[in-house]
N, C-alpha and C positions, 0 to 999 in steps of 0.2 A: 340312736340304729332305730328301725322297724324294717324292723322284720314280717310280711307279707305273704301268705300262704292263697296261691291262686288254685283252683278248683280250679279244672275244664282249661287250662293253659291252653292246650290249643287251639280253640276257639276265635275265632276271626279277629274282636276286640279284645279279647285277653290281650293276642302276640304282638298285638299295638303300642297295648299300654307295659305289656311288657317291657318294652326296648323305651317308653318312657323311663316307665322302673328301673330301667338303671341307665339312665343318663342322670339316676341322682347317690353318688356313695352312700349316705347314707342309708340308703332303705339293698335288706338283701329280700331276696326274694328263693321259693320253694314251689316249684311250675310241677303239678298235680293231674297224670295222668293216663288214660288206661293204655293208649302207648309211646311209649318214651320216644321210639325210630322215631316219632314224627316232628320231631321238636330233634333231631342229633343234629344239624345246622348250627346249633344253641348250645355253646360247648360249655361244659357246667365249672364256673370259676369259684373265686373266695365270694362274691355278691350272687351266685343266681345257682342255686342246686334243681336237678330234677327224676322226678317219684315216681313211676309208673304207678298207678294204682285204682280202684274202682270207687267215685264218691254212694256208689249201691251198696259199701263192702265199711260200717262205719267201723267195724273194729283196726280196718287203717286206716279213718281219718283217723281215730280220737288218738294213733300211732303216732302219727301222724307234728296234731296239733299245738300240743307242746312246746313248748318256748315261739313261739309265735304270736303279733301282735295282734291279727288282723288276716279277717280269710276275705276271699276278693272270688263271687262263685258265676263262672261262666257257662254257663251250661244248658244242654240240651235232654232230651228225652222222659223219661221218667220224674219231670222233675219234681210231681208232691213228695212220691219220699225219697227224694234228694232231698227236696230240702229238711225232710224232719229227718234223715239219717246226720247233714248238717247241722240241727239245732242238735239234735240228739248228744253228738259227737264235740260242740260247743259248752253242752250245761257239761257233759261228764268234763272235760278237761279245765272250765273255769274261765277259755275265751267267749271276751261279748263281744265285739265287730264285726259286722260283718255289713259287707258289699253285693249284694245280692243280685246278677239281670233279668231281669224280663221285660214286656212288653205295654206300649201302648194297649191301650180299648180295655186292659183291666177290670176298669171300673167303670165304663163304659160312656168313661167320658171325653170322645173323640165322636162332637156331634154331625147326629147322621149316620154311622155308620154304627152296626152289628157283627160283632165277629164269630158268635155264638159258638158253639163247641171249642172250634178249633184251638181258641183262646185258652178254655179248662184250665191245660198240663200248669198255666204263666198266671190263669185265677188261684188253681190253690194250693200251689206255691205261697204263693203271697198268705196265704191267708192262715199260713201256718207258720211265717216269720212272726205274721203280726202277728200274732198269740203266743208271742215270748215275750221276753223281759231284754230280748240279746239288746245292742246298743244299734242295730239296722241300720240301711240307706237302701233303697226298695229307684229302680233305673228303669228308668222305663221308656224307653229310647221309640224312635221314630221310623216307617221303616229307613234301613242305612247304605249306605253310598262306600265305595272306597274314593272318596279324590283326599286329594290333598289339600284340607278345611283344619281347621276350628271355628265355630261359629256357630253358637248355638244358644239356647236359651233355655230355661225351668218351668215348670212349672207345679205346684204340689197336687194332691190329693186333694180333691175337692176342684181342682177347678180343672177350667176344662182345657180339651190339648190347643195346643195352637197348634196354627200352618199341618194339619197331621199329614196333608198331601204330599207334602216337599220332606225329600230326603235327606239325613243326617247326615255326613262321615263319622266312622269305623273311626277317622282318628279324633273325631270330636266325643263324644264318647267316652275312648282312651282316655282323655283330658282329664273330661270328669270324673276319673273311678281313678286316677293317680289325687287331685287335689284332696279328695274324697279322701282318701287313703293317712296323703299324709297332712292335712293339719287339724289335728285334735280335735272334735266337739262338731263338727262342718257337717251339718246333718242328721244328725245322729234322729231316727224314729222318723224320718221323712219319709215320702214317696216322691221323686222328680220326675214327672216327663219332662223329654228332652227333643225337643223343635230342630229344625235350621234360624239362624237366625241369619240374616243378611248381614 
């Protein structure tokens, strides 16, 4: 049994990932978000719990983390502080595995593109995570679309981002999240660019 804590569970990728996780009977989910009513169509079952809370509240994170095998964070807003709270709560509770959604371009790995300060929240949050001894995987997707397809490739940190002008489906990124969460040791302490693959 794998117990997954999803932070920012109402995010668009997270909602698709939740549907994929629910197809796996050996996965239990805790969906953590600021407004639980936003997931009112998703009934709580023995496989799924919905918990209202804020990632900016480290005590709330510390209270919810015990009993989970990994954290999947799909966040926006003050990401550096959110990352600090996640890291602090994981250290306090002994949880090691983290899957964290960021953005392409944080390492200037997109040829010819300079996104400047718009990517600073993503860069800064990833720096916080990479400075830890957690078993993290950073996911850096290209621009996203809602196509009903799973077609992606990955690059590692230090490699140029492939095909940055093509959008990748949220379904593709969600599929990668579920693969990482359900395959022990896969891409641990790696940062993956995720691009559209034909």
